[in-house]
C-alpha positions in Angstrom: -2.2 -136.5 45.4 -4.8 -133.9 46.3 -3.2 -130.8 44.0 -5.5 -131.2 40.8 -3.3 -131.0 37.4 -4.2 -132.3 33.8 -0.3 -132.5 33.6 1.9 -135.8 33.5 4.9 -134.5 34.0 3.4 -132.2 36.8 2.0 -135.2 38.8 5.3 -136.8 38.5 6.8 -133.9 39.8 4.6 -133.9 42.6 4.6 -137.6 43.2 8.1 -138.3 42.9 8.9 -136.0 46.2 12.8 -136.4 47.2 13.0 -139.5 45.0 15.3 -139.3 41.7 12.9 -142.0 40.0 9.1 -143.4 39.8 9.3 -147.2 39.6 7.1 -147.6 35.8 7.5 -144.5 35.0 10.7 -142.9 32.5 10.9 -139.2 31.9 13.5 -137.5 29.4 13.4 -134.2 27.8 15.2 -131.9 25.4 15.9 -128.5 24.9 15.6 -126.4 21.2 16.1 -122.7 22.3 13.5 -121.7 24.9 11.1 -125.0 24.0 11.8 -127.6 26.0 9.8 -131.6 25.3 9.3 -133.9 28.0 7.8 -137.7 27.5 6.7 -139.0 30.0 5.9 -143.2 29.5 3.9 -144.6 32.2 4.7 -148.3 31.4 3.0 -150.5 34.6 0.2 -150.2 36.8 2.4 -149.6 39.7 3.8 -146.0 37.8 0.2 -145.1 37.1 -1.0 -145.6 40.8 2.0 -143.3 41.6 1.4 -140.5 39.5 -2.8 -141.0 39.1 -2.3 -141.8 35.3 -3.0 -143.9 33.2 -0.5 -146.4 30.9 0.3 -144.9 28.1 2.7 -141.4 26.8 2.3 -138.1 27.9 3.9 -135.4 25.7 4.6 -132.0 27.1 5.8 -129.0 25.2 6.9 -126.4 27.4 7.0 -123.3 25.2 7.0 -119.7 27.3 7.6 -117.5 24.4 5.0 -119.1 22.0 2.3 -115.8 22.3 5.8 -113.3 21.0 7.8 -115.8 18.8 6.9 -116.1 15.5 10.2 -118.6 15.2 8.6 -120.9 18.7 5.6 -120.7 16.8 6.2 -122.5 13.9 8.3 -125.0 16.2 5.7 -126.2 17.9 3.1 -127.0 15.1 6.3 -128.9 14.1 7.1 -130.5 16.4 2.8 -131.3 17.2 3.1 -132.4 14.3 5.7 -135.1 13.8 4.4 -136.0 17.4 0.8 -137.1 16.0 2.1 -138.6 13.1 4.0 -140.9 15.3 0.8 -141.4 17.2 -1.7 -141.6 14.6 0.5 -144.6 12.2 -0.9 -144.3 9.3 -4.4 -143.1 9.8 -6.1 -142.1 6.3 -9.7 -141.1 8.5 -9.6 -139.1 11.4 -12.1 -137.4 13.1 -11.0 -134.6 15.6 -13.4 -133.6 18.8 -13.5 -130.0 19.9 -14.5 -130.4 23.6 -15.7 -127.7 25.6 -17.7 -124.6 26.3 -17.3 -121.9 23.9 -19.1 -119.2 26.0 -16.3 -119.6 28.6 -13.1 -118.4 27.3 -10.7 -120.8 29.3 -12.7 -123.7 28.4 -12.9 -122.5 24.5 -9.6 -124.4 23.2 -11.8 -127.4 22.1 -14.0 -125.0 19.8 -11.5 -123.1 18.0 -9.6 -125.4 17.6 -11.8 -127.2 15.0 -13.0 -123.7 13.6 -9.4 -123.5 12.3 -8.7 -127.1 10.8 -8.5 -128.3 7.2 -11.6 -130.7 7.3 -11.9 -132.3 3.9 -13.7 -135.8 4.6 -16.7 -134.5 2.9 -14.8 -133.2 -0.2 -13.1 -136.2 -0.4 -15.9 -138.4 -0.6 -17.7 -135.9 -3.3 -14.7 -135.4 -5.2 -11.8 -137.2 -4.5 -9.8 -135.7 -7.7 -9.4 -131.9 -5.6 -7.2 -134.4 -2.6 -4.6 -136.5 -3.3 -4.0 -139.4 -1.4 -1.3 -137.4 0.9 -3.9 -135.9 2.7 -6.2 -137.2 5.0 -10.1 -137.7 5.8 -10.8 -134.9 8.3 -14.0 -134.8 10.1 -14.3 -132.3 12.9 -17.0 -131.2 15.7 -17.6 -129.2 18.5 -20.7 -130.9 20.4 -20.8 -128.5 23.2 -21.2 -129.6 26.9 -23.9 -131.4 28.5 -25.3 -128.4 30.6 -26.2 -126.5 26.6 -27.5 -129.5 24.9 -28.9 -132.0 27.9 -27.3 -134.9 26.0 -23.9 -136.4 28.0 -20.9 -135.8 25.2 -19.8 -139.5 24.6 -23.2 -140.2 23.8 -22.8 -137.8 21.2 -19.0 -138.7 20.4 -20.5 -142.0 20.0 -22.9 -141.9 17.6 -20.5 -139.5 15.2 -17.9 -142.2 15.8 -20.3 -145.1 14.4 -21.1 -143.0 11.5 -17.4 -142.0 10.5 -16.0 -144.9 11.4 -12.2 -143.2 12.0 -9.3 -144.8 12.1 -8.2 -142.4 14.9 -10.2 -139.9 17.3 -8.3 -136.5 18.1 -9.8 -134.7 21.7 -8.9 -131.3 22.0 -9.5 -129.9 25.8 -8.7 -127.1 27.9 -6.7 -128.8 31.0 -6.1 -127.5 34.4 -2.7 -126.9 35.6 -0.3 -126.8 38.9 2.4 -124.7 37.6 1.8 -121.1 37.1 4.2 -121.7 34.5 3.0 -123.9 32.1 -0.2 -122.5 32.7 -1.7 -120.8 28.9 2.2 -121.9 27.5 2.6 -125.6 27.5 0.8 -128.1 25.6 -0.2 -132.3 25.9 -0.3 -134.6 24.0 -1.6 -138.2 24.9 -2.4 -141.6 23.1 -4.5 -142.5 26.0 -7.6 -141.0 25.5 -8.5 -137.6 28.0 -11.4 -137.2 30.7 -13.8 -134.5 30.2 -13.4 -131.7 33.4 -11.6 -134.4 35.5 -9.1 -131.7 36.2 -11.8 -128.4 37.5 -13.5 -131.7 39.5 -16.7 -132.4 36.5 -15.8 -135.7 36.1 -17.6 -137.0 32.5 -17.1 -139.8 30.5 -14.2 -140.9 29.4 -13.2 -140.7 25.8 -10.7 -143.6 25.1 -10.2 -147.3 23.2 -12.3 -148.8 25.5 -15.6 -146.8 25.6 -15.1 -146.1 21.9 -13.7 -149.0 20.2 -11.0 -146.5 18.1 -7.5 -145.2 19.6 -8.6 -141.5 21.0 -5.2 -138.8 21.3 -5.4 -136.1 23.2 -4.4 -132.9 22.8 -4.9 -130.3 25.6 -3.3 -126.6 27.2 -3.6 -126.0 30.6 -5.8 -122.6 31.3 -6.5 -122.5 34.2 -4.8 -123.1 38.1 -6.8 -123.6 41.5 -6.3 -120.7 43.5 -4.4 -122.2 46.5 -1.6 -122.8 44.6 -1.0 -119.3 43.7 -1.5 -117.6 46.8 -1.6 -120.7 49.8 -2.6 -119.8 53.5 -3.0 -116.1 52.4 -5.9 -117.6 50.0 -9.2 -117.6 52.0 -10.8 -121.0 52.4 -13.8 -120.1 51.0 -11.8 -119.2 47.6 -9.7 -121.9 47.7 -12.1 -123.9 45.1 -12.1 -121.4 42.5 -10.0 -122.1 39.3 -8.2 -119.0 37.9 -6.3 -118.1 34.4 -4.5 -115.4 33.3 -5.6 -111.7 32.0 -4.9 -112.5 28.6 -7.1 -115.3 27.9 -8.6 -114.7 24.9 -5.2 -113.8 22.8 -4.0 -117.3 24.5 -6.6 -119.0 23.3 -6.4 -117.7 19.4 -2.6 -118.2 19.7 -2.7 -121.4 20.9 -5.8 -122.9 19.3 -4.3 -122.2 16.2 -0.9 -123.9 17.1 -3.0 -127.1 17.7 -5.0 -126.5 14.4 -2.3 -126.3 12.3 -0.3 -129.3 14.2 -2.9 -131.4 13.6 -3.3 -129.9 9.8 0.3 -130.7 9.0 0.0 -134.1 10.7 -3.2 -135.5 8.6 -1.8 -133.4 5.2 1.6 -134.4 4.6 3.3 -131.8 2.7 1.2 -128.8 3.6 2.9 -126.0 4.8 2.1 -122.8 7.3 2.0 -120.8 4.5 -0.3 -123.3 2.4 -2.8 -123.2 5.8 -2.6 -119.4 6.2 -4.2 -119.3 2.4 -6.9 -122.3 2.6 -7.9 -121.8 6.5 -6.5 -118.5 7.3 
């Protein structure tokens, strides 16, 4: 498949062609107002090969009005929270990884999300009376990129994982999309781990159970799209490799990072509401 996308739902659409189904892949969807939730399950090697995605579950929440609607924001936070709880199970020790480069706005989702998390590991360790059992132990790190650290990001995460010994890792990263209608307005959750930079052709070592020894849940937002998908033959050959984003990307990262962070916060800390989070985290 020549078109670059990190979104399983788009990979399914592009791979299916005229066929109604792909053997080894199931798809289901539901709508809640303007929000659409789609689940793609890759169940065997044939399905994985057909859509070029690992075996596992991929959930896409399409929310075109998320930037403008407080109701949709609250609904998406709740959906994300419910899906994370289902994927995490009864996990009490969670490590959140904010991937990407803060200096490049479309790639700053991970770092911005980490800043908005209710991190509790240090408090639960030193002052356990402050947070009861309804609060998980949450640690977080934004390791940056190899271009600024000189260290392979996966190696940093391995070291932190060995120290924290989490039940599960949640990795957050900006993605590349193929449908302009999903860019900056959709969230994907996957239980397969993540390959940082794959959507823009900058492949880094994968973060998954095989490489880290612990389950990795990936959360991503498509923030860029290939220029050639927007202009077709009108785009000069030398510009077709460019990845482009929207002109309101600063506002998008601010809203999306808060949405993802609060989805995680509500999933990991049972009983905490969005109002509580405004007081605790801001």
